[in-house]
MIDOSE-1310 file (N, C-alpha, C; in nm, 2 decimals, decimal comma, always signed):
residues 87
mkgm	+5,32/+11,90/+10,00/+5,24/+11,89/+9,87/+5,10/+11,87/+9,90; +5,02/+11,97/+9,90/+4,88/+11,96/+9,93/+4,81/+11,94/+9,79; +4,68/+11,93/+9,80/+4,60/+11,91/+9,68/+4,51/+11,79/+9,68; +4,46/+11,76/+9,57/+4,37/+11,65/+9,56/+4,44/+11,52/+9,58
peer	+4,40/+11,44/+9,67/+4,46/+11,31/+9,69/+4,47/+11,22/+9,57; +4,36/+11,23/+9,49/+4,36/+11,14/+9,37/+4,47/+11,18/+9,27; +4,49/+11,31/+9,25/+4,60/+11,36/+9,16/+4,73/+11,32/+9,22; +4,75/+11,34/+9,35/+4,87/+11,30/+9,42/+4,90/+11,16/+9,40
ailf	+4,80/+11,07/+9,41/+4,82/+10,93/+9,40/+4,88/+10,89/+9,26; +4,82/+10,95/+9,16/+4,86/+10,93/+9,02/+5,00/+10,98/+9,00; +5,03/+11,10/+9,05/+5,17/+11,16/+9,04/+5,27/+11,07/+9,10; +5,24/+11,02/+9,22/+5,34/+10,93/+9,29/+5,35/+10,80/+9,22
ahyi	+5,24/+10,75/+9,17/+5,25/+10,62/+9,09/+5,34/+10,63/+8,97; +5,32/+10,74/+8,89/+5,40/+10,75/+8,77/+5,55/+10,77/+8,81; +5,58/+10,84/+8,92/+5,72/+10,86/+8,96/+5,78/+10,72/+9,00; +5,70/+10,64/+9,08/+5,75/+10,51/+9,12/+5,78/+10,42/+9,00
iehn	+5,68/+10,42/+8,91/+5,70/+10,33/+8,79/+5,81/+10,38/+8,70; +5,82/+10,50/+8,67/+5,92/+10,55/+8,58/+6,06/+10,54/+8,64; +6,08/+10,56/+8,77/+6,21/+10,55/+8,83/+6,24/+10,42/+8,90; +6,14/+10,33/+8,90/+6,15/+10,20/+8,96/+6,21/+10,22/+9,10
ttvr	+6,14/+10,31/+9,18/+6,19/+10,35/+9,31/+6,11/+10,30/+9,42; +6,15/+10,33/+9,54/+6,08/+10,29/+9,66/+5,98/+10,40/+9,71; +5,90/+10,37/+9,80/+5,81/+10,47/+9,86/+5,89/+10,57/+9,93; +5,99/+10,53/+10,00/+6,08/+10,62/+10,07/+6,14/+10,72/+9,98
aaak	+6,19/+10,68/+9,86/+6,26/+10,77/+9,77/+6,15/+10,87/+9,71; +6,03/+10,82/+9,68/+5,93/+10,90/+9,63/+5,89/+11,01/+9,73; +5,88/+10,97/+9,85/+5,84/+11,06/+9,96/+5,95/+11,17/+9,97; +6,08/+11,13/+9,96/+6,19/+11,23/+9,97/+6,18/+11,32/+9,86
efhi	+6,16/+11,27/+9,74/+6,15/+11,36/+9,62/+6,04/+11,46/+9,62; +5,93/+11,42/+9,68/+5,81/+11,52/+9,68/+5,80/+11,59/+9,82; +5,89/+11,56/+9,91/+5,89/+11,63/+10,04/+5,76/+11,61/+10,11; +5,73/+11,48/+10,12/+5,60/+11,44/+10,19/+5,63/+11,31/+10,27
skst	+5,54/+11,28/+10,36/+5,57/+11,16/+10,45/+5,56/+11,03/+10,37; +5,63/+10,93/+10,42/+5,62/+10,80/+10,35/+5,48/+10,74/+10,37; +5,42/+10,77/+10,48/+5,28/+10,72/+10,51/+5,19/+10,77/+10,41; +5,20/+10,90/+10,37/+5,11/+10,96/+10,27/+5,13/+10,89/+10,14
vhkd	+5,25/+10,88/+10,10/+5,28/+10,82/+9,97/+5,23/+10,68/+9,96; +5,26/+10,60/+10,07/+5,21/+10,46/+10,07/+5,06/+10,45/+10,07; +4,99/+10,53/+10,14/+4,85/+10,53/+10,14/+4,79/+10,57/+10,01; +4,85/+10,67/+9,94/+4,80/+10,71/+9,81/+4,82/+10,60/+9,71
vter	+4,94/+10,54/+9,71/+4,96/+10,44/+9,60/+4,91/+10,30/+9,63; +4,87/+10,27/+9,75/+4,81/+10,14/+9,78/+4,66/+10,15/+9,79; +4,61/+10,24/+9,87/+4,46/+10,24/+9,89/+4,39/+10,33/+9,79; +4,43/+10,45/+9,78/+4,36/+10,54/+9,69/+4,37/+10,50/+9,54
lkki	+4,49/+10,47/+9,50/+4,52/+10,44/+9,36/+4,44/+10,31/+9,31; +4,42/+10,22/+9,40/+4,35/+10,10/+9,37/+4,21/+10,13/+9,33; +4,15/+10,23/+9,39/+4,01/+10,27/+9,36/+4,00/+10,36/+9,23; +4,11/+10,44/+9,22/+4,11/+10,54/+9,11/+4,14/+10,48/+8,97
npli	+4,25/+10,40/+8,97/+4,30/+10,35/+8,84/+4,37/+10,21/+8,87; +4,29/+10,10/+8,86/+4,34/+9,97/+8,89/+4,46/+9,93/+8,80; +4,47/+9,98/+8,67/+4,58/+9,94/+8,58/+4,71/+10,00/+8,63; +4,71/+10,13/+8,67/+4,83/+10,19/+8,72/+4,87/+10,12/+8,85
yaqv	+4,77/+10,09/+8,93/+4,79/+10,03/+9,06/+4,86/+9,90/+9,05; +4,83/+9,82/+8,95/+4,89/+9,69/+8,92/+5,04/+9,71/+8,89; +5,07/+9,81/+8,81/+5,21/+9,84/+8,78/+5,29/+9,88/+8,90; +5,23/+9,97/+8,98/+5,30/+10,02/+9,11/+5,32/+9,90/+9,20
kevl	+5,22/+9,81/+9,21/+5,22/+9,70/+9,30/+5,34/+9,61/+9,26; +5,37/+9,59/+9,13/+5,48/+9,51/+9,09/+5,61/+9,57/+9,14; +5,63/+9,70/+9,12/+5,75/+9,77/+9,17/+5,76/+9,75/+9,32; +5,66/+9,78/+9,39/+5,66/+9,77/+9,54/+5,69/+9,63/+9,59
eqnk	+5,64/+9,53/+9,52/+5,66/+9,39/+9,55/+5,81/+9,35/+9,53; +5,86/+9,40/+9,42/+6,01/+9,38/+9,39/+6,09/+9,45/+9,49; +6,06/+9,57/+9,53/+6,13/+9,64/+9,64/+6,13/+9,56/+9,77; +6,01/+9,51/+9,80/+5,99/+9,44/+9,92/+6,08/+9,31/+9,93
serh	+6,09/+9,24/+9,81/+6,16/+9,12/+9,81/+6,31/+9,15/+9,81; +6,36/+9,27/+9,78/+6,50/+9,31/+9,78/+6,54/+9,38/+9,90; +6,45/+9,42/+9,98/+6,49/+9,51/+10,09/+6,59/+9,45/+10,19; +6,59/+9,32/+10,21/+6,68/+9,26/+10,30/+6,82/+9,27/+10,25
irgg	+6,83/+9,27/+10,12/+6,97/+9,28/+10,05/+7,02/+9,42/+10,07; +6,93/+9,52/+10,04/+6,97/+9,66/+10,06/+7,01/+9,69/+10,20; +6,94/+9,63/+10,30/+6,97/+9,65/+10,44/+7,10/+9,59/+10,47; +7,13/+9,48/+10,42/+7,26/+9,41/+10,45/+7,38/+9,49/+10,39
iatk	+7,36/+9,55/+10,27/+7,46/+9,63/+10,21/+7,48/+9,76/+10,29; +7,38/+9,82/+10,34/+7,39/+9,94/+10,42/+7,46/+9,91/+10,55; +7,43/+9,80/+10,61/+7,50/+9,76/+10,74/+7,65/+9,74/+10,71; +7,68/+9,67/+10,61/+7,82/+9,64/+10,57/+7,89/+9,77/+10,55
ekya	+7,84/+9,86/+10,48/+7,90/+9,99/+10,45/+7,92/+10,07/+10,58; +7,82/+10,06/+10,67/+7,83/+10,13/+10,80/+7,95/+10,09/+10,88; +7,96/+9,96/+10,89/+8,07/+9,90/+10,97/+8,21/+9,92/+10,90; +8,21/+9,93/+10,77/+8,33/+9,96/+10,70/+8,38/+10,10/+10,73
rlkq	+8,28/+10,20/+10,73/+8,31/+10,33/+10,77/+8,36/+10,34/+10,91; +8,30/+10,27/+11,00/+8,34/+10,27/+11,14/+8,48/+10,22/+11,16; +8,51/+10,12/+11,08/+8,65/+10,05/+11,09/+8,75/+10,15/+11,04; +8,72/+10,23/+10,93/+8,81/+10,33/+10,88/+8,84/+10,44/+10,97
mra	+8,73/+10,48/+11,04/+8,74/+10,59/+11,14/+8,83/+10,55/+11,26; +8,83/+10,42/+11,30/+8,91/+10,38/+11,41/+9,05/+10,35/+11,37; +9,08/+10,33/+11,24/+9,22/+10,30/+11,20/+9,30/+10,43/+11,19
């Protein structure tokens, strides 16, 4: 997804806010790297539109506070699948 970084930043921000999603999920949706999405919604967006940036920041902070839980669930599921394969 090429184009104006400012437009991209706003597009990513709206997607993250509307879907309450992670940077990783937004990157996957738009077929672009996580680094690009993160840079757009943290650095560029802060300069372009501080109001939208504040909303995105809330979602990202919530995701950050919950990521250890998602990681634990993923690990539990992984070992449950391995256990089933061995049985």
